[in-house]
C-alpha atoms as an extended CHARMM CRD file, in Angstrom:
* protein
*
       111  EXT
         1         1  ALA       CA             -6.9130000000       -8.2440000000       -0.8500000000  PROA      1               0.0000000000
         2         2  CYS       CA             -3.5910000000       -6.7460000000       -0.0010000000  PROA      2               0.0000000000
         3         3  GLY       CA             -3.4960000000       -7.7680000000        3.5620000000  PROA      3               0.0000000000
         4         4  GLY       CA             -5.0390000000      -10.3480000000        5.6590000000  PROA      4               0.0000000000
         5         5  GLY       CA             -1.8970000000      -10.9590000000        7.5520000000  PROA      5               0.0000000000
         6         6  GLY       CA             -1.7530000000       -9.9880000000       11.1320000000  PROA      6               0.0000000000
         7         7  GLY       CA              0.8100000000       -7.3610000000       11.5990000000  PROA      7               0.0000000000
         8         8  GLY       CA              0.8880000000       -3.7760000000       10.7520000000  PROA      8               0.0000000000
         9         9  GLY       CA              4.0330000000       -2.6160000000        9.1510000000  PROA      9               0.0000000000
        10        10  GLY       CA              5.7330000000       -0.0370000000       11.1620000000  PROA      10              0.0000000000
        11        11  GLY       CA              8.5250000000        1.4060000000        9.1200000000  PROA      11              0.0000000000
        12        12  GLY       CA              8.2090000000        4.5480000000       11.2110000000  PROA      12              0.0000000000
        13        13  PRO       CA              5.8180000000        7.4190000000       10.7100000000  PROA      13              0.0000000000
        14        14  PRO       CA              3.9280000000        7.4570000000        7.4220000000  PROA      14              0.0000000000
        15        15  PRO       CA              4.9910000000        9.9810000000        4.7740000000  PROA      15              0.0000000000
        16        16  PRO       CA              3.1180000000       13.2460000000        5.4750000000  PROA      16              0.0000000000
        17        17  ALA       CA              2.2110000000       13.7690000000        1.8080000000  PROA      17              0.0000000000
        18        18  VAL       CA              0.5480000000       10.3440000000        1.5660000000  PROA      18              0.0000000000
        19        19  VAL       CA             -1.3530000000       10.8930000000        4.8120000000  PROA      19              0.0000000000
        20        20  ALA       CA             -2.4710000000       14.3320000000        3.5810000000  PROA      20              0.0000000000
        21        21  ALA       CA             -3.6080000000       12.8920000000        0.2420000000  PROA      21              0.0000000000
        22        22  PHE       CA             -5.5590000000       10.0750000000        1.9160000000  PROA      22              0.0000000000
        23        23  LYS       CA             -7.1930000000       12.5910000000        4.3060000000  PROA      23              0.0000000000
        24        24  ILE       CA             -8.2670000000       14.8040000000        1.4010000000  PROA      24              0.0000000000
        25        25  LEU       CA             -9.7390000000       11.8140000000       -0.4290000000  PROA      25              0.0000000000
        26        26  ASP       CA            -11.3670000000       10.5900000000        2.7860000000  PROA      26              0.0000000000
        27        27  SER       CA            -13.0510000000       13.9550000000        3.3880000000  PROA      27              0.0000000000
        28        28  ASP       CA            -14.6540000000       14.1310000000       -0.0710000000  PROA      28              0.0000000000
        29        29  PRO       CA            -18.0160000000       12.3270000000       -0.1390000000  PROA      29              0.0000000000
        30        30  LYS       CA            -17.8330000000       12.1160000000       -3.9450000000  PROA      30              0.0000000000
        31        31  VAL       CA            -14.7960000000        9.8000000000       -3.8300000000  PROA      31              0.0000000000
        32        32  GLU       CA            -16.0430000000        6.2560000000       -4.3900000000  PROA      32              0.0000000000
        33        33  GLY       CA            -12.7170000000        4.4720000000       -4.8630000000  PROA      33              0.0000000000
        34        34  ILE       CA             -8.9880000000        5.1660000000       -4.7190000000  PROA      34              0.0000000000
        35        35  LEU       CA             -6.3830000000        3.9770000000       -7.2180000000  PROA      35              0.0000000000
        36        36  VAL       CA             -2.7390000000        4.4190000000       -6.2380000000  PROA      36              0.0000000000
        37        37  ASN       CA             -0.5140000000        3.8960000000       -9.2900000000  PROA      37              0.0000000000
        38        38  ILE       CA              3.2280000000        4.0600000000       -8.6610000000  PROA      38              0.0000000000
        39        39  PHE       CA              5.7310000000        3.5500000000      -11.4390000000  PROA      39              0.0000000000
        40        40  GLY       CA              9.0970000000        3.9400000000       -9.7790000000  PROA      40              0.0000000000
        41        41  GLY       CA             12.4260000000        4.0640000000      -11.4860000000  PROA      41              0.0000000000
        42        42  ILE       CA             15.1420000000        4.1310000000       -8.8650000000  PROA      42              0.0000000000
        43        43  VAL       CA             12.6610000000        4.5150000000       -6.0130000000  PROA      43              0.0000000000
        44        44  ASN       CA             12.3920000000        1.3180000000       -3.9830000000  PROA      44              0.0000000000
        45        45  CYS       CA              8.8010000000        0.0990000000       -4.3300000000  PROA      45              0.0000000000
        46        46  ALA       CA              9.0650000000       -1.6440000000       -0.9430000000  PROA      46              0.0000000000
        47        47  THR       CA              9.5960000000        1.7550000000        0.6820000000  PROA      47              0.0000000000
        48        48  VAL       CA              6.5890000000        3.1350000000       -1.2030000000  PROA      48              0.0000000000
        49        49  ALA       CA              4.4650000000        0.1290000000       -0.2040000000  PROA      49              0.0000000000
        50        50  GLN       CA              5.3470000000        0.5910000000        3.4610000000  PROA      50              0.0000000000
        51        51  GLY       CA              4.4480000000        4.2810000000        3.1920000000  PROA      51              0.0000000000
        52        52  ILE       CA              1.0480000000        3.4360000000        1.6970000000  PROA      52              0.0000000000
        53        53  ILE       CA              0.4030000000        0.8910000000        4.4550000000  PROA      53              0.0000000000
        54        54  ASP       CA              1.4920000000        3.2540000000        7.2310000000  PROA      54              0.0000000000
        55        55  ALA       CA             -0.6320000000        6.0940000000        5.8320000000  PROA      55              0.0000000000
        56        56  ALA       CA             -3.6970000000        3.8410000000        5.3990000000  PROA      56              0.0000000000
        57        57  GLU       CA             -3.3190000000        2.6770000000        8.9870000000  PROA      57              0.0000000000
        58        58  ALA       CA             -2.9260000000        6.2760000000       10.2190000000  PROA      58              0.0000000000
        59        59  VAL       CA             -5.9730000000        7.5790000000        8.3300000000  PROA      59              0.0000000000
        60        60  TRP       CA             -8.3620000000        4.6110000000        8.3630000000  PROA      60              0.0000000000
        61        61  GLY       CA             -6.9580000000        2.1550000000       10.8610000000  PROA      61              0.0000000000
        62        62  GLY       CA             -6.1570000000       -0.0700000000        7.8770000000  PROA      62              0.0000000000
        63        63  SER       CA             -9.7370000000       -0.2840000000        6.5580000000  PROA      63              0.0000000000
        64        64  PRO       CA            -10.4170000000        2.4520000000        3.9980000000  PROA      64              0.0000000000
        65        65  LYS       CA            -14.0480000000        3.5690000000        3.6960000000  PROA      65              0.0000000000
        66        66  VAL       CA            -13.8990000000        3.1010000000       -0.0760000000  PROA      66              0.0000000000
        67        67  PRO       CA            -12.1240000000        0.4780000000       -2.1990000000  PROA      67              0.0000000000
        68        68  LEU       CA             -8.3510000000        1.0340000000       -2.3330000000  PROA      68              0.0000000000
        69        69  VAL       CA             -6.4940000000       -0.4330000000       -5.3100000000  PROA      69              0.0000000000
        70        70  VAL       CA             -2.6980000000       -0.2770000000       -5.4430000000  PROA      70              0.0000000000
        71        71  ARG       CA             -0.5070000000       -0.8940000000       -8.4790000000  PROA      71              0.0000000000
        72        72  LEU       CA              3.2620000000       -0.8050000000       -8.0400000000  PROA      72              0.0000000000
        73        73  GLN       CA              5.9060000000       -1.2190000000      -10.7230000000  PROA      73              0.0000000000
        74        74  GLY       CA              9.6390000000       -0.6880000000      -10.5710000000  PROA      74              0.0000000000
        75        75  ASN       CA             12.6290000000       -1.4000000000       -8.3620000000  PROA      75              0.0000000000
        76        76  ASN       CA             11.9810000000       -4.2130000000       -5.8360000000  PROA      76              0.0000000000
        77        77  VAL       CA              8.3360000000       -4.6470000000       -6.8180000000  PROA      77              0.0000000000
        78        78  GLU       CA              8.4330000000       -8.2600000000       -5.5910000000  PROA      78              0.0000000000
        79        79  GLY       CA              9.4020000000       -7.1120000000       -2.1070000000  PROA      79              0.0000000000
        80        80  ALA       CA              6.7140000000       -4.4420000000       -2.2420000000  PROA      80              0.0000000000
        81        81  MET       CA              4.0470000000       -6.9930000000       -3.1410000000  PROA      81              0.0000000000
        82        82  ARG       CA              5.1100000000       -9.2080000000       -0.2250000000  PROA      82              0.0000000000
        83        83  ILE       CA              4.8570000000       -6.2210000000        2.1170000000  PROA      83              0.0000000000
        84        84  MET       CA              1.4040000000       -5.2820000000        0.8050000000  PROA      84              0.0000000000
        85        85  GLU       CA              0.1290000000       -8.8690000000        0.9630000000  PROA      85              0.0000000000
        86        86  GLY       CA              1.4600000000       -9.3320000000        4.4910000000  PROA      86              0.0000000000
        87        87  SER       CA             -0.0830000000       -6.1510000000        5.8350000000  PROA      87              0.0000000000
        88        88  SER       CA             -3.3880000000       -5.7900000000        7.6240000000  PROA      88              0.0000000000
        89        89  VAL       CA             -4.5020000000       -3.0030000000        5.2660000000  PROA      89              0.0000000000
        90        90  LYS       CA             -7.6130000000       -3.8300000000        3.2790000000  PROA      90              0.0000000000
        91        91  CYS       CA             -6.7920000000       -3.1900000000       -0.3730000000  PROA      91              0.0000000000
        92        92  ILE       CA             -6.6610000000       -4.7860000000       -3.8020000000  PROA      92              0.0000000000
        93        93  LEU       CA             -3.4620000000       -5.2230000000       -5.8220000000  PROA      93              0.0000000000
        94        94  GLY       CA             -3.3600000000       -4.4890000000       -9.5390000000  PROA      94              0.0000000000
        95        95  ASN       CA             -0.9060000000       -6.1900000000      -11.8910000000  PROA      95              0.0000000000
        96        96  ASP       CA             -0.6860000000       -3.2510000000      -14.2910000000  PROA      96              0.0000000000
        97        97  LEU       CA             -2.5460000000        0.0300000000      -14.7850000000  PROA      97              0.0000000000
        98        98  ASP       CA             -5.3190000000       -1.4940000000      -16.9230000000  PROA      98              0.0000000000
        99        99  ASP       CA             -5.8630000000       -4.2910000000      -14.4000000000  PROA      99              0.0000000000
       100       100  ALA       CA             -5.8690000000       -1.8350000000      -11.4830000000  PROA      100             0.0000000000
       101       101  ALA       CA             -8.3560000000        0.4550000000      -13.2330000000  PROA      101             0.0000000000
       102       102  GLN       CA            -10.6790000000       -2.4660000000      -13.9570000000  PROA      102             0.0000000000
       103       103  LYS       CA            -10.4010000000       -3.6420000000      -10.3410000000  PROA      103             0.0000000000
       104       104  VAL       CA            -11.2450000000       -0.2490000000       -8.8350000000  PROA      104             0.0000000000
       105       105  VAL       CA            -14.2480000000        0.1670000000      -11.1590000000  PROA      105             0.0000000000
       106       106  ALA       CA            -15.4840000000       -3.3350000000      -10.2810000000  PROA      106             0.0000000000
       107       107  ALA       CA            -14.9240000000       -2.7830000000       -6.5490000000  PROA      107             0.0000000000
       108       108  VAL       CA            -16.8510000000        0.5020000000       -6.6190000000  PROA      108             0.0000000000
       109       109  ALA       CA            -19.7050000000       -1.1440000000       -8.5370000000  PROA      109             0.0000000000
       110       110  ASN       CA            -19.8770000000       -3.9940000000       -5.9990000000  PROA      110             0.0000000000
       111       111  LYS       CA            -19.7450000000       -2.0290000000       -2.7610000000  PROA      111             0.0000000000
């Protein structure tokens, strides 16, 4: 799981586009799992991770209704992983795209 740690993040308000995307996915009963795959070049993955956490907390209170798998790669990915692991958001981390895809399929099959 991503989180398990106590605190929420709180880097300010979540990015509106991420909140909107999560709300769209949340409103569709056909969605059985969510895979967020971010491959950032100069974008700081820690900033992206905090945005995902803040949006998940805003939309689901940190506990998505369907499995949420997150794969991050790029600038400051180590910091991003620490942020994700320390959050209270219930999600699964993928090491690469293949791993993340396998994890979301397995999580959907097991729910």
